[in-house]
PDB file of N, CA, C and O in Angstrom, chain B, residues numbered from 101:
ATOM      1  N   MET B 101     -11.417  16.308 -32.933  1.00  0.00           N
ATOM      2  CA  MET B 101     -12.850  16.161 -33.166  1.00  0.00           C
ATOM      3  C   MET B 101     -13.709  17.204 -32.361  1.00  0.00           C
ATOM      4  O   MET B 101     -14.668  17.790 -32.862  1.00  0.00           O
ATOM      5  N   LEU B 102     -13.293  17.377 -31.113  1.00  0.00           N
ATOM      6  CA  LEU B 102     -13.996  18.288 -30.237  1.00  0.00           C
ATOM      7  C   LEU B 102     -13.931  19.687 -30.788  1.00  0.00           C
ATOM      8  O   LEU B 102     -14.960  20.362 -30.834  1.00  0.00           O
ATOM      9  N   THR B 103     -12.778  20.158 -31.206  1.00  0.00           N
ATOM     10  CA  THR B 103     -12.583  21.454 -31.753  1.00  0.00           C
ATOM     11  C   THR B 103     -13.468  21.724 -32.999  1.00  0.00           C
ATOM     12  O   THR B 103     -14.079  22.783 -33.145  1.00  0.00           O
ATOM     13  N   ARG B 104     -13.495  20.746 -33.846  1.00  0.00           N
ATOM     14  CA  ARG B 104     -14.281  20.835 -35.130  1.00  0.00           C
ATOM     15  C   ARG B 104     -15.779  20.942 -34.784  1.00  0.00           C
ATOM     16  O   ARG B 104     -16.514  21.755 -35.345  1.00  0.00           O
ATOM     17  N   LEU B 105     -16.205  20.068 -33.815  1.00  0.00           N
ATOM     18  CA  LEU B 105     -17.582  20.108 -33.377  1.00  0.00           C
ATOM     19  C   LEU B 105     -17.904  21.464 -32.811  1.00  0.00           C
ATOM     20  O   LEU B 105     -18.921  22.053 -33.178  1.00  0.00           O
ATOM     21  N   PHE B 106     -17.083  21.976 -31.939  1.00  0.00           N
ATOM     22  CA  PHE B 106     -17.321  23.299 -31.327  1.00  0.00           C
ATOM     23  C   PHE B 106     -17.451  24.422 -32.426  1.00  0.00           C
ATOM     24  O   PHE B 106     -18.349  25.263 -32.389  1.00  0.00           O
ATOM     25  N   CYS B 107     -16.488  24.369 -33.405  1.00  0.00           N
ATOM     26  CA  CYS B 107     -16.503  25.404 -34.487  1.00  0.00           C
ATOM     27  C   CYS B 107     -17.802  25.321 -35.276  1.00  0.00           C
ATOM     28  O   CYS B 107     -18.393  26.358 -35.580  1.00  0.00           O
ATOM     29  N   GLU B 108     -18.247  24.167 -35.606  1.00  0.00           N
ATOM     30  CA  GLU B 108     -19.507  24.013 -36.334  1.00  0.00           C
ATOM     31  C   GLU B 108     -20.695  24.511 -35.550  1.00  0.00           C
ATOM     32  O   GLU B 108     -21.546  25.206 -36.105  1.00  0.00           O
ATOM     33  N   LEU B 109     -20.782  24.172 -34.253  1.00  0.00           N
ATOM     34  CA  LEU B 109     -21.897  24.573 -33.394  1.00  0.00           C
ATOM     35  C   LEU B 109     -21.830  26.126 -33.159  1.00  0.00           C
ATOM     36  O   LEU B 109     -22.850  26.813 -33.105  1.00  0.00           O
ATOM     37  N   ASP B 110     -20.570  26.629 -33.023  1.00  0.00           N
ATOM     38  CA  ASP B 110     -20.460  28.055 -32.795  1.00  0.00           C
ATOM     39  C   ASP B 110     -20.931  28.838 -34.080  1.00  0.00           C
ATOM     40  O   ASP B 110     -21.597  29.867 -33.970  1.00  0.00           O
ATOM     41  N   ASP B 111     -20.576  28.332 -35.265  1.00  0.00           N
ATOM     42  CA  ASP B 111     -21.037  29.002 -36.460  1.00  0.00           C
ATOM     43  C   ASP B 111     -22.567  28.965 -36.493  1.00  0.00           C
ATOM     44  O   ASP B 111     -23.187  29.975 -36.824  1.00  0.00           O
ATOM     45  N   PHE B 112     -23.184  27.847 -36.164  1.00  0.00           N
ATOM     46  CA  PHE B 112     -24.606  27.704 -36.105  1.00  0.00           C
ATOM     47  C   PHE B 112     -25.206  28.740 -35.136  1.00  0.00           C
ATOM     48  O   PHE B 112     -26.147  29.457 -35.476  1.00  0.00           O
ATOM     49  N   CYS B 113     -24.647  28.798 -33.944  1.00  0.00           N
ATOM     50  CA  CYS B 113     -25.147  29.754 -32.910  1.00  0.00           C
ATOM     51  C   CYS B 113     -25.101  31.227 -33.391  1.00  0.00           C
ATOM     52  O   CYS B 113     -26.034  32.003 -33.187  1.00  0.00           O
ATOM     53  N   GLN B 114     -23.987  31.560 -34.026  1.00  0.00           N
ATOM     54  CA  GLN B 114     -23.839  32.921 -34.510  1.00  0.00           C
ATOM     55  C   GLN B 114     -24.917  33.248 -35.545  1.00  0.00           C
ATOM     56  O   GLN B 114     -25.395  34.382 -35.571  1.00  0.00           O
ATOM     57  N   ASP B 115     -25.314  32.310 -36.389  1.00  0.00           N
ATOM     58  CA  ASP B 115     -26.304  32.538 -37.382  1.00  0.00           C
ATOM     59  C   ASP B 115     -27.737  32.487 -36.803  1.00  0.00           C
ATOM     60  O   ASP B 115     -28.567  33.343 -37.111  1.00  0.00           O
ATOM     61  N   PHE B 116     -28.006  31.499 -35.984  1.00  0.00           N
ATOM     62  CA  PHE B 116     -29.356  31.195 -35.508  1.00  0.00           C
ATOM     63  C   PHE B 116     -29.812  32.017 -34.269  1.00  0.00           C
ATOM     64  O   PHE B 116     -30.948  32.491 -34.231  1.00  0.00           O
ATOM     65  N   LEU B 117     -28.933  32.180 -33.271  1.00  0.00           N
ATOM     66  CA  LEU B 117     -29.404  32.696 -32.027  1.00  0.00           C
ATOM     67  C   LEU B 117     -29.900  34.161 -32.065  1.00  0.00           C
ATOM     68  O   LEU B 117     -30.883  34.479 -31.396  1.00  0.00           O
ATOM     69  N   PRO B 118     -29.257  35.041 -32.816  1.00  0.00           N
ATOM     70  CA  PRO B 118     -29.879  36.428 -32.885  1.00  0.00           C
ATOM     71  C   PRO B 118     -31.323  36.420 -33.367  1.00  0.00           C
ATOM     72  O   PRO B 118     -32.128  37.187 -32.837  1.00  0.00           O
ATOM     73  N   THR B 119     -31.694  35.601 -34.337  1.00  0.00           N
ATOM     74  CA  THR B 119     -33.004  35.455 -34.809  1.00  0.00           C
ATOM     75  C   THR B 119     -33.930  34.862 -33.738  1.00  0.00           C
ATOM     76  O   THR B 119     -35.046  35.339 -33.531  1.00  0.00           O
ATOM     77  N   TRP B 120     -33.478  33.886 -33.111  1.00  0.00           N
ATOM     78  CA  TRP B 120     -34.189  33.172 -32.066  1.00  0.00           C
ATOM     79  C   TRP B 120     -34.506  34.102 -30.877  1.00  0.00           C
ATOM     80  O   TRP B 120     -35.635  34.150 -30.387  1.00  0.00           O
ATOM     81  N   HIS B 121     -33.463  34.844 -30.428  1.00  0.00           N
ATOM     82  CA  HIS B 121     -33.626  35.722 -29.265  1.00  0.00           C
ATOM     83  C   HIS B 121     -34.516  36.898 -29.678  1.00  0.00           C
ATOM     84  O   HIS B 121     -35.213  37.434 -28.816  1.00  0.00           O
ATOM     85  N   PHE B 122     -34.534  37.308 -30.875  1.00  0.00           N
ATOM     86  CA  PHE B 122     -35.464  38.360 -31.249  1.00  0.00           C
ATOM     87  C   PHE B 122     -36.950  37.983 -31.132  1.00  0.00           C
ATOM     88  O   PHE B 122     -37.804  38.822 -30.847  1.00  0.00           O
ATOM     89  N   GLY B 123     -37.228  36.685 -31.364  1.00  0.00           N
ATOM     90  CA  GLY B 123     -38.589  36.222 -31.278  1.00  0.00           C
ATOM     91  C   GLY B 123     -39.033  35.882 -29.855  1.00  0.00           C
ATOM     92  O   GLY B 123     -40.219  35.639 -29.632  1.00  0.00           O
ATOM     93  N   LEU B 124     -38.131  35.859 -28.904  1.00  0.00           N
ATOM     94  CA  LEU B 124     -38.465  35.530 -27.541  1.00  0.00           C
ATOM     95  C   LEU B 124     -39.217  36.608 -26.852  1.00  0.00           C
ATOM     96  O   LEU B 124     -39.087  37.779 -27.209  1.00  0.00           O
ATOM     97  N   ARG B 125     -39.989  36.265 -25.891  1.00  0.00           N
ATOM     98  CA  ARG B 125     -40.630  37.278 -25.031  1.00  0.00           C
ATOM     99  C   ARG B 125     -39.587  37.913 -24.122  1.00  0.00           C
ATOM    100  O   ARG B 125     -38.656  37.241 -23.677  1.00  0.00           O
ATOM    101  N   ARG B 126     -39.731  39.144 -23.859  1.00  0.00           N
ATOM    102  CA  ARG B 126     -38.773  39.858 -23.020  1.00  0.00           C
ATOM    103  C   ARG B 126     -39.043  39.542 -21.548  1.00  0.00           C
ATOM    104  O   ARG B 126     -40.201  39.416 -21.150  1.00  0.00           O
ATOM    105  N   PRO B 127     -38.026  39.418 -20.762  1.00  0.00           N
ATOM    106  CA  PRO B 127     -38.243  39.138 -19.323  1.00  0.00           C
ATOM    107  C   PRO B 127     -38.954  40.306 -18.662  1.00  0.00           C
ATOM    108  O   PRO B 127     -38.717  41.472 -18.979  1.00  0.00           O
ATOM    109  N   THR B 128     -39.825  39.958 -17.741  1.00  0.00           N
ATOM    110  CA  THR B 128     -40.571  41.041 -16.976  1.00  0.00           C
ATOM    111  C   THR B 128     -39.869  41.489 -15.750  1.00  0.00           C
ATOM    112  O   THR B 128     -40.314  42.431 -15.093  1.00  0.00           O
ATOM    113  N   GLY B 129     -38.774  40.844 -15.410  1.00  0.00           N
ATOM    114  CA  GLY B 129     -38.044  41.273 -14.192  1.00  0.00           C
ATOM    115  C   GLY B 129     -38.472  40.485 -12.965  1.00  0.00           C
ATOM    116  O   GLY B 129     -37.836  40.603 -11.917  1.00  0.00           O
ATOM    117  N   LYS B 130     -39.492  39.712 -13.055  1.00  0.00           N
ATOM    118  CA  LYS B 130     -39.955  38.947 -11.849  1.00  0.00           C
ATOM    119  C   LYS B 130     -39.003  37.860 -11.486  1.00  0.00           C
ATOM    120  O   LYS B 130     -38.867  37.566 -10.298  1.00  0.00           O
ATOM    121  N   HIS B 131     -38.324  37.232 -12.430  1.00  0.00           N
ATOM    122  CA  HIS B 131     -37.432  36.134 -12.166  1.00  0.00           C
ATOM    123  C   HIS B 131     -36.009  36.566 -12.496  1.00  0.00           C
ATOM    124  O   HIS B 131     -35.743  37.070 -13.587  1.00  0.00           O
ATOM    125  N   PRO B 132     -35.101  36.367 -11.552  1.00  0.00           N
ATOM    126  CA  PRO B 132     -33.709  36.701 -11.851  1.00  0.00           C
ATOM    127  C   PRO B 132     -33.126  35.792 -12.852  1.00  0.00           C
ATOM    128  O   PRO B 132     -33.418  34.597 -12.810  1.00  0.00           O
ATOM    129  N   ARG B 133     -32.303  36.269 -13.773  1.00  0.00           N
ATOM    130  CA  ARG B 133     -31.656  35.472 -14.827  1.00  0.00           C
ATOM    131  C   ARG B 133     -30.326  35.004 -14.330  1.00  0.00           C
ATOM    132  O   ARG B 133     -29.504  35.809 -13.892  1.00  0.00           O
ATOM    133  N   ARG B 134     -30.105  33.758 -14.386  1.00  0.00           N
ATOM    134  CA  ARG B 134     -28.781  33.181 -13.961  1.00  0.00           C
ATOM    135  C   ARG B 134     -27.858  33.311 -15.155  1.00  0.00           C
ATOM    136  O   ARG B 134     -28.233  33.016 -16.290  1.00  0.00           O
ATOM    137  N   HIS B 135     -26.687  33.744 -14.886  1.00  0.00           N
ATOM    138  CA  HIS B 135     -25.632  33.870 -15.924  1.00  0.00           C
ATOM    139  C   HIS B 135     -24.715  32.642 -15.839  1.00  0.00           C
ATOM    140  O   HIS B 135     -24.162  32.333 -14.783  1.00  0.00           O
ATOM    141  N   CYS B 136     -24.572  31.959 -16.964  1.00  0.00           N
ATOM    142  CA  CYS B 136     -23.751  30.740 -17.029  1.00  0.00           C
ATOM    143  C   CYS B 136     -22.382  31.115 -17.392  1.00  0.00           C
ATOM    144  O   CYS B 136     -22.160  32.123 -18.063  1.00  0.00           O
ATOM    145  N   GLY B 137     -21.435  30.318 -16.961  1.00  0.00           N
ATOM    146  CA  GLY B 137     -20.010  30.580 -17.291  1.00  0.00           C
ATOM    147  C   GLY B 137     -19.731  30.086 -18.735  1.00  0.00           C
ATOM    148  O   GLY B 137     -18.722  30.470 -19.326  1.00  0.00           O
ATOM    149  N   LEU B 138     -20.598  29.257 -19.292  1.00  0.00           N
ATOM    150  CA  LEU B 138     -20.386  28.726 -20.587  1.00  0.00           C
ATOM    151  C   LEU B 138     -21.216  29.405 -21.651  1.00  0.00           C
ATOM    152  O   LEU B 138     -22.308  29.863 -21.317  1.00  0.00           O
ATOM    153  N   THR B 139     -20.794  29.516 -22.925  1.00  0.00           N
ATOM    154  CA  THR B 139     -21.552  30.045 -23.899  1.00  0.00           C
ATOM    155  C   THR B 139     -22.548  28.969 -24.415  1.00  0.00           C
ATOM    156  O   THR B 139     -22.446  27.784 -24.095  1.00  0.00           O
ATOM    157  N   ASP B 140     -23.513  29.452 -25.228  1.00  0.00           N
ATOM    158  CA  ASP B 140     -24.473  28.508 -25.769  1.00  0.00           C
ATOM    159  C   ASP B 140     -23.790  27.464 -26.616  1.00  0.00           C
ATOM    160  O   ASP B 140     -24.173  26.296 -26.558  1.00  0.00           O
ATOM    161  N   SER B 141     -22.815  27.823 -27.385  1.00  0.00           N
ATOM    162  CA  SER B 141     -22.119  26.829 -28.277  1.00  0.00           C
ATOM    163  C   SER B 141     -21.295  25.909 -27.429  1.00  0.00           C
ATOM    164  O   SER B 141     -21.147  24.746 -27.805  1.00  0.00           O
ATOM    165  N   GLU B 142     -20.736  26.337 -26.297  1.00  0.00           N
ATOM    166  CA  GLU B 142     -20.044  25.382 -25.438  1.00  0.00           C
ATOM    167  C   GLU B 142     -20.955  24.337 -24.834  1.00  0.00           C
ATOM    168  O   GLU B 142     -20.635  23.149 -24.792  1.00  0.00           O
ATOM    169  N   ILE B 143     -22.125  24.818 -24.357  1.00  0.00           N
ATOM    170  CA  ILE B 143     -23.105  23.905 -23.793  1.00  0.00           C
ATOM    171  C   ILE B 143     -23.558  22.914 -24.798  1.00  0.00           C
ATOM    172  O   ILE B 143     -23.639  21.727 -24.485  1.00  0.00           O
ATOM    173  N   MET B 144     -23.864  23.341 -26.014  1.00  0.00           N
ATOM    174  CA  MET B 144     -24.334  22.523 -27.078  1.00  0.00           C
ATOM    175  C   MET B 144     -23.210  21.498 -27.440  1.00  0.00           C
ATOM    176  O   MET B 144     -23.508  20.346 -27.755  1.00  0.00           O
ATOM    177  N   THR B 145     -21.937  21.924 -27.392  1.00  0.00           N
ATOM    178  CA  THR B 145     -20.843  21.001 -27.713  1.00  0.00           C
ATOM    179  C   THR B 145     -20.812  19.872 -26.754  1.00  0.00           C
ATOM    180  O   THR B 145     -20.723  18.706 -27.139  1.00  0.00           O
ATOM    181  N   ILE B 146     -20.891  20.239 -25.416  1.00  0.00           N
ATOM    182  CA  ILE B 146     -20.858  19.220 -24.420  1.00  0.00           C
ATOM    183  C   ILE B 146     -22.023  18.202 -24.579  1.00  0.00           C
ATOM    184  O   ILE B 146     -21.818  17.001 -24.401  1.00  0.00           O
ATOM    185  N   LEU B 147     -23.197  18.669 -24.901  1.00  0.00           N
ATOM    186  CA  LEU B 147     -24.390  17.839 -25.024  1.00  0.00           C
ATOM    187  C   LEU B 147     -24.275  16.983 -26.295  1.00  0.00           C
ATOM    188  O   LEU B 147     -24.662  15.814 -26.268  1.00  0.00           O
ATOM    189  N   VAL B 148     -23.762  17.521 -27.394  1.00  0.00           N
ATOM    190  CA  VAL B 148     -23.646  16.672 -28.591  1.00  0.00           C
ATOM    191  C   VAL B 148     -22.547  15.675 -28.346  1.00  0.00           C
ATOM    192  O   VAL B 148     -22.705  14.513 -28.718  1.00  0.00           O
ATOM    193  N   TYR B 149     -21.463  16.050 -27.752  1.00  0.00           N
ATOM    194  CA  TYR B 149     -20.334  15.136 -27.432  1.00  0.00           C
ATOM    195  C   TYR B 149     -20.811  13.977 -26.511  1.00  0.00           C
ATOM    196  O   TYR B 149     -20.369  12.837 -26.653  1.00  0.00           O
ATOM    197  N   TYR B 150     -21.715  14.302 -25.577  1.00  0.00           N
ATOM    198  CA  TYR B 150     -22.287  13.274 -24.697  1.00  0.00           C
ATOM    199  C   TYR B 150     -23.182  12.282 -25.580  1.00  0.00           C
ATOM    200  O   TYR B 150     -23.164  11.073 -25.353  1.00  0.00           O
ATOM    201  N   HIS B 151     -23.883  12.782 -26.490  1.00  0.00           N
ATOM    202  CA  HIS B 151     -24.833  11.910 -27.285  1.00  0.00           C
ATOM    203  C   HIS B 151     -23.950  11.099 -28.324  1.00  0.00           C
ATOM    204  O   HIS B 151     -24.416  10.075 -28.822  1.00  0.00           O
ATOM    205  N   GLN B 152     -22.787  11.507 -28.627  1.00  0.00           N
ATOM    206  CA  GLN B 152     -21.870  10.709 -29.501  1.00  0.00           C
ATOM    207  C   GLN B 152     -21.097   9.696 -28.693  1.00  0.00           C
ATOM    208  O   GLN B 152     -20.522   8.772 -29.269  1.00  0.00           O
ATOM    209  N   SER B 153     -21.059   9.834 -27.349  1.00  0.00           N
ATOM    210  CA  SER B 153     -20.397   8.812 -26.549  1.00  0.00           C
ATOM    211  C   SER B 153     -21.324   7.644 -26.339  1.00  0.00           C
ATOM    212  O   SER B 153     -22.493   7.688 -26.720  1.00  0.00           O
ATOM    213  N   ASP B 154     -20.787   6.573 -25.715  1.00  0.00           N
ATOM    214  CA  ASP B 154     -21.608   5.389 -25.443  1.00  0.00           C
ATOM    215  C   ASP B 154     -22.014   5.367 -23.980  1.00  0.00           C
ATOM    216  O   ASP B 154     -22.314   4.305 -23.435  1.00  0.00           O
ATOM    217  N   THR B 155     -22.028   6.585 -23.309  1.00  0.00           N
ATOM    218  CA  THR B 155     -22.432   6.688 -21.915  1.00  0.00           C
ATOM    219  C   THR B 155     -23.891   6.861 -21.775  1.00  0.00           C
ATOM    220  O   THR B 155     -24.470   7.698 -22.468  1.00  0.00           O
ATOM    221  N   ALA B 156     -24.543   6.105 -20.902  1.00  0.00           N
ATOM    222  CA  ALA B 156     -25.974   6.162 -20.738  1.00  0.00           C
ATOM    223  C   ALA B 156     -26.440   7.321 -19.872  1.00  0.00           C
ATOM    224  O   ALA B 156     -27.521   7.854 -20.122  1.00  0.00           O
ATOM    225  N   LEU B 157     -25.693   7.727 -18.886  1.00  0.00           N
ATOM    226  CA  LEU B 157     -26.079   8.729 -17.859  1.00  0.00           C
ATOM    227  C   LEU B 157     -25.230  10.002 -18.069  1.00  0.00           C
ATOM    228  O   LEU B 157     -23.999   9.977 -18.062  1.00  0.00           O
ATOM    229  N   PHE B 158     -25.944  11.078 -18.251  1.00  0.00           N
ATOM    230  CA  PHE B 158     -25.315  12.390 -18.476  1.00  0.00           C
ATOM    231  C   PHE B 158     -24.509  12.795 -17.269  1.00  0.00           C
ATOM    232  O   PHE B 158     -23.388  13.280 -17.421  1.00  0.00           O
ATOM    233  N   LYS B 159     -25.042  12.612 -16.061  1.00  0.00           N
ATOM    234  CA  LYS B 159     -24.396  12.970 -14.808  1.00  0.00           C
ATOM    235  C   LYS B 159     -23.093  12.320 -14.669  1.00  0.00           C
ATOM    236  O   LYS B 159     -22.119  12.968 -14.286  1.00  0.00           O
ATOM    237  N   TRP B 160     -23.014  11.017 -14.973  1.00  0.00           N
ATOM    238  CA  TRP B 160     -21.695  10.266 -14.899  1.00  0.00           C
ATOM    239  C   TRP B 160     -20.744  10.808 -15.945  1.00  0.00           C
ATOM    240  O   TRP B 160     -19.575  11.066 -15.657  1.00  0.00           O
ATOM    241  N   PHE B 161     -21.249  10.983 -17.177  1.00  0.00           N
ATOM    242  CA  PHE B 161     -20.414  11.512 -18.240  1.00  0.00           C
ATOM    243  C   PHE B 161     -19.803  12.821 -17.888  1.00  0.00           C
ATOM    244  O   PHE B 161     -18.606  13.014 -18.103  1.00  0.00           O
ATOM    245  N   TYR B 162     -20.598  13.771 -17.334  1.00  0.00           N
ATOM    246  CA  TYR B 162     -20.174  15.081 -16.963  1.00  0.00           C
ATOM    247  C   TYR B 162     -19.175  15.016 -15.869  1.00  0.00           C
ATOM    248  O   TYR B 162     -18.123  15.641 -15.997  1.00  0.00           O
ATOM    249  N   GLN B 163     -19.410  14.309 -14.798  1.00  0.00           N
ATOM    250  CA  GLN B 163     -18.523  14.243 -13.673  1.00  0.00           C
ATOM    251  C   GLN B 163     -17.255  13.495 -13.939  1.00  0.00           C
ATOM    252  O   GLN B 163     -16.177  13.931 -13.534  1.00  0.00           O
ATOM    253  N   GLN B 164     -17.361  12.361 -14.620  1.00  0.00           N
ATOM    254  CA  GLN B 164     -16.188  11.507 -14.835  1.00  0.00           C
ATOM    255  C   GLN B 164     -15.401  11.802 -16.131  1.00  0.00           C
ATOM    256  O   GLN B 164     -14.242  11.399 -16.226  1.00  0.00           O
ATOM    257  N   HIS B 165     -15.980  12.482 -17.116  1.00  0.00           N
ATOM    258  CA  HIS B 165     -15.252  12.770 -18.332  1.00  0.00           C
ATOM    259  C   HIS B 165     -15.030  14.266 -18.555  1.00  0.00           C
ATOM    260  O   HIS B 165     -13.903  14.729 -18.728  1.00  0.00           O
ATOM    261  N   VAL B 166     -16.160  15.015 -18.547  1.00  0.00           N
ATOM    262  CA  VAL B 166     -16.021  16.477 -18.894  1.00  0.00           C
ATOM    263  C   VAL B 166     -15.230  17.181 -17.778  1.00  0.00           C
ATOM    264  O   VAL B 166     -14.270  17.881 -18.101  1.00  0.00           O
ATOM    265  N   LEU B 167     -15.554  17.048 -16.548  1.00  0.00           N
ATOM    266  CA  LEU B 167     -14.879  17.754 -15.457  1.00  0.00           C
ATOM    267  C   LEU B 167     -13.393  17.233 -15.314  1.00  0.00           C
ATOM    268  O   LEU B 167     -12.538  17.973 -14.828  1.00  0.00           O
ATOM    269  N   VAL B 168     -13.107  16.013 -15.721  1.00  0.00           N
ATOM    270  CA  VAL B 168     -11.722  15.496 -15.576  1.00  0.00           C
ATOM    271  C   VAL B 168     -10.871  15.760 -16.846  1.00  0.00           C
ATOM    272  O   VAL B 168      -9.729  16.203 -16.731  1.00  0.00           O
ATOM    273  N   TYR B 169     -11.422  15.488 -18.064  1.00  0.00           N
ATOM    274  CA  TYR B 169     -10.640  15.563 -19.195  1.00  0.00           C
ATOM    275  C   TYR B 169     -10.834  16.761 -20.052  1.00  0.00           C
ATOM    276  O   TYR B 169      -9.936  17.105 -20.821  1.00  0.00           O
ATOM    277  N   LEU B 170     -11.931  17.406 -19.968  1.00  0.00           N
ATOM    278  CA  LEU B 170     -12.240  18.552 -20.846  1.00  0.00           C
ATOM    279  C   LEU B 170     -12.200  19.906 -20.156  1.00  0.00           C
ATOM    280  O   LEU B 170     -12.540  20.905 -20.789  1.00  0.00           O
ATOM    281  N   LYS B 171     -11.816  19.987 -18.936  1.00  0.00           N
ATOM    282  CA  LYS B 171     -11.778  21.220 -18.180  1.00  0.00           C
ATOM    283  C   LYS B 171     -10.922  22.264 -18.872  1.00  0.00           C
ATOM    284  O   LYS B 171     -11.288  23.439 -18.887  1.00  0.00           O
ATOM    285  N   GLY B 172      -9.815  21.877 -19.433  1.00  0.00           N
ATOM    286  CA  GLY B 172      -8.988  22.783 -20.129  1.00  0.00           C
ATOM    287  C   GLY B 172      -9.591  23.423 -21.393  1.00  0.00           C
ATOM    288  O   GLY B 172      -9.165  24.498 -21.815  1.00  0.00           O
ATOM    289  N   HIS B 173     -10.553  22.771 -21.968  1.00  0.00           N
ATOM    290  CA  HIS B 173     -11.246  23.179 -23.169  1.00  0.00           C
ATOM    291  C   HIS B 173     -12.366  24.210 -22.902  1.00  0.00           C
ATOM    292  O   HIS B 173     -12.716  25.026 -23.754  1.00  0.00           O
ATOM    293  N   PHE B 174     -12.904  24.124 -21.673  1.00  0.00           N
ATOM    294  CA  PHE B 174     -14.035  24.984 -21.328  1.00  0.00           C
ATOM    295  C   PHE B 174     -13.703  25.757 -20.042  1.00  0.00           C
ATOM    296  O   PHE B 174     -13.972  25.257 -18.950  1.00  0.00           O
ATOM    297  N   PRO B 175     -13.127  26.957 -20.146  1.00  0.00           N
ATOM    298  CA  PRO B 175     -12.618  27.683 -18.961  1.00  0.00           C
ATOM    299  C   PRO B 175     -13.748  27.999 -18.014  1.00  0.00           C
ATOM    300  O   PRO B 175     -13.481  28.062 -16.814  1.00  0.00           O
ATOM    301  N   GLY B 176     -15.044  28.216 -18.450  1.00  0.00           N
ATOM    302  CA  GLY B 176     -16.073  28.593 -17.604  1.00  0.00           C
ATOM    303  C   GLY B 176     -16.835  27.411 -17.001  1.00  0.00           C
ATOM    304  O   GLY B 176     -17.945  27.575 -16.495  1.00  0.00           O
ATOM    305  N   LEU B 177     -16.225  26.210 -17.059  1.00  0.00           N
ATOM    306  CA  LEU B 177     -16.882  25.017 -16.619  1.00  0.00           C
ATOM    307  C   LEU B 177     -17.122  25.011 -15.159  1.00  0.00           C
ATOM    308  O   LEU B 177     -16.223  25.359 -14.392  1.00  0.00           O
ATOM    309  N   ALA B 178     -18.289  24.633 -14.728  1.00  0.00           N
ATOM    310  CA  ALA B 178     -18.690  24.575 -13.303  1.00  0.00           C
ATOM    311  C   ALA B 178     -19.131  23.153 -12.959  1.00  0.00           C
ATOM    312  O   ALA B 178     -19.053  22.232 -13.773  1.00  0.00           O
ATOM    313  N   GLY B 179     -19.588  23.018 -11.737  1.00  0.00           N
ATOM    314  CA  GLY B 179     -20.070  21.682 -11.279  1.00  0.00           C
ATOM    315  C   GLY B 179     -21.292  21.364 -12.074  1.00  0.00           C
ATOM    316  O   GLY B 179     -21.657  22.078 -13.008  1.00  0.00           O
ATOM    317  N   LEU B 180     -21.950  20.238 -11.680  1.00  0.00           N
ATOM    318  CA  LEU B 180     -23.077  19.732 -12.407  1.00  0.00           C
ATOM    319  C   LEU B 180     -24.316  20.541 -12.218  1.00  0.00           C
ATOM    320  O   LEU B 180     -25.193  20.454 -13.078  1.00  0.00           O
ATOM    321  N   SER B 181     -24.481  21.314 -11.190  1.00  0.00           N
ATOM    322  CA  SER B 181     -25.707  21.998 -10.850  1.00  0.00           C
ATOM    323  C   SER B 181     -26.264  22.888 -11.954  1.00  0.00           C
ATOM    324  O   SER B 181     -27.487  22.975 -12.060  1.00  0.00           O
ATOM    325  N   PRO B 182     -25.440  23.578 -12.811  1.00  0.00           N
ATOM    326  CA  PRO B 182     -26.060  24.391 -13.807  1.00  0.00           C
ATOM    327  C   PRO B 182     -26.853  23.562 -14.873  1.00  0.00           C
ATOM    328  O   PRO B 182     -27.722  24.104 -15.556  1.00  0.00           O
ATOM    329  N   PHE B 183     -26.543  22.259 -14.999  1.00  0.00           N
ATOM    330  CA  PHE B 183     -27.203  21.405 -15.937  1.00  0.00           C
ATOM    331  C   PHE B 183     -28.464  20.802 -15.364  1.00  0.00           C
ATOM    332  O   PHE B 183     -29.364  20.405 -16.106  1.00  0.00           O
ATOM    333  N   CYS B 184     -28.535  20.729 -14.025  1.00  0.00           N
ATOM    334  CA  CYS B 184     -29.664  19.990 -13.385  1.00  0.00           C
ATOM    335  C   CYS B 184     -30.838  20.943 -12.946  1.00  0.00           C
ATOM    336  O   CYS B 184     -31.840  20.478 -12.403  1.00  0.00           O
TER     337      CYS B 184
END
């Protein structure tokens, strides 16, 4: 189920994100951009997977489920701070 969800979201990101990024304002260089270890489709997969679960708190879900059971599926996975 997780692989199928990721594939569908990755296809969406490949179609949608180039158009979305084209319409964004360009950075002025005043604020440094943080580079995430996860792709947009990986982040979206984790968020949709969380909303499909019966967990009420994202922090608990991320620490107790994602970091424990899904670490092998997301090689760039980091601690909770990138999401907070």
